[in-house]
C-alpha positions in Angstrom: 26.9 28.1 -2.8 27.4 24.3 -3.1 26.0 24.0 0.6 22.8 25.7 -0.5 22.4 23.3 -3.4 23.0 20.3 -1.1 20.4 21.5 1.4 17.8 22.1 -1.3 18.4 18.7 -2.8 18.1 17.1 0.6 14.8 18.8 1.3 13.6 17.7 -2.1 14.4 14.2 -1.5 12.9 14.1 1.9 9.7 15.7 0.7 9.4 13.4 -2.2 9.6 10.3 0.1 6.9 11.7 2.5 4.7 12.6 -0.6 4.9 9.0 -1.8 3.6 7.6 1.3 0.9 10.2 1.5 -0.1 9.1 -2.1 -0.9 5.6 -0.8 -4.5 6.6 -0.3 -4.9 8.3 -3.7 -3.2 5.2 -5.4 -5.5 2.9 -3.4 -8.5 4.7 -4.8 -7.1 5.2 -8.3 -6.2 1.4 -8.6 -9.7 0.5 -7.8 -8.7 -1.4 -4.5 -11.8 0.4 -2.9 -14.1 -1.8 -5.0 -13.5 -4.5 -2.6 -11.8 -3.0 0.5 -12.9 -0.1 2.7 -10.7 1.6 5.3 -12.7 0.7 8.6 -15.0 -2.0 7.7 -15.3 -5.3 5.9 -16.8 -5.2 2.4 -16.3 -7.9 -0.2 -12.9 -8.2 1.1 -11.3 -7.4 4.6 -11.0 -3.7 5.6 -7.6 -2.0 5.3 -7.4 -1.7 9.1 -8.1 -5.5 9.7 -5.3 -6.2 7.2 -2.8 -3.8 9.0 -3.8 -5.3 12.3 -3.4 -9.0 11.2 0.2 -8.2 9.7 1.3 -5.8 12.4 3.8 -8.2 14.0 5.0 -9.8 10.7 8.3 -8.6 9.8 7.8 -10.0 6.3 4.4 -8.3 5.8 5.3 -5.9 3.3 6.8 -8.4 0.9 4.0 -10.9 1.5 1.3 -8.3 0.7 3.1 -6.9 -2.2 3.1 -10.2 -3.8 -0.6 -11.0 -2.8 -1.7 -7.7 -4.2 0.2 -8.4 -7.6 -0.7 -12.1 -8.0 -4.0 -12.3 -6.1 -4.7 -15.2 -3.5 -7.2 -16.7 -1.1 -7.4 -18.0 2.4 -5.9 -15.4 4.6 -9.3 -13.8 5.5 -11.6 -16.5 4.3 -12.6 -18.2 1.1 -13.2 -15.2 -1.2 -10.3 -15.0 -3.6 -8.6 -11.7 -4.4 -7.9 -11.3 -8.1 -4.4 -10.3 -9.4 -3.9 -6.6 -9.8 -3.7 -5.4 -13.5 -0.4 -4.7 -14.9 -1.5 -1.2 -15.4 -0.7 -0.8 -11.7 2.9 -0.5 -11.4 5.2 -2.4 -8.9 6.1 0.9 -7.3 2.5 2.0 -6.9 1.8 -1.4 -5.2 4.7 -0.7 -2.8 3.1 2.8 -1.9 -0.3 1.2 -1.4 1.0 -1.7 0.7 3.0 0.8 2.9 0.0 3.0 3.3 -2.2 0.1 4.1 0.1 -1.2 6.8 0.1 2.3 8.5 -3.7 2.2 8.8 -3.9 1.0 12.4 
């Protein structure tokens, strides 16, 4: 009986991990990132695919982008500054959004 519980727990944890990554697109929309960024073409800010391409070989990309999304910044894709993300968007949600963005190649 204990084995059954362990298997069920393992399946739940692995499913939850995948669901979190899939939620990146929903969190992107919910957090209003789409007001400035589109998936495949430049808008006010760079496209998600351009961001993913630029940071594809950067091993520190995830950490860099988490900080940039949280605090804002400028200069990576031109002079248009990116505003800081409101505190209403959790750090955990930013991690999911950044992971999803970097997977959009």
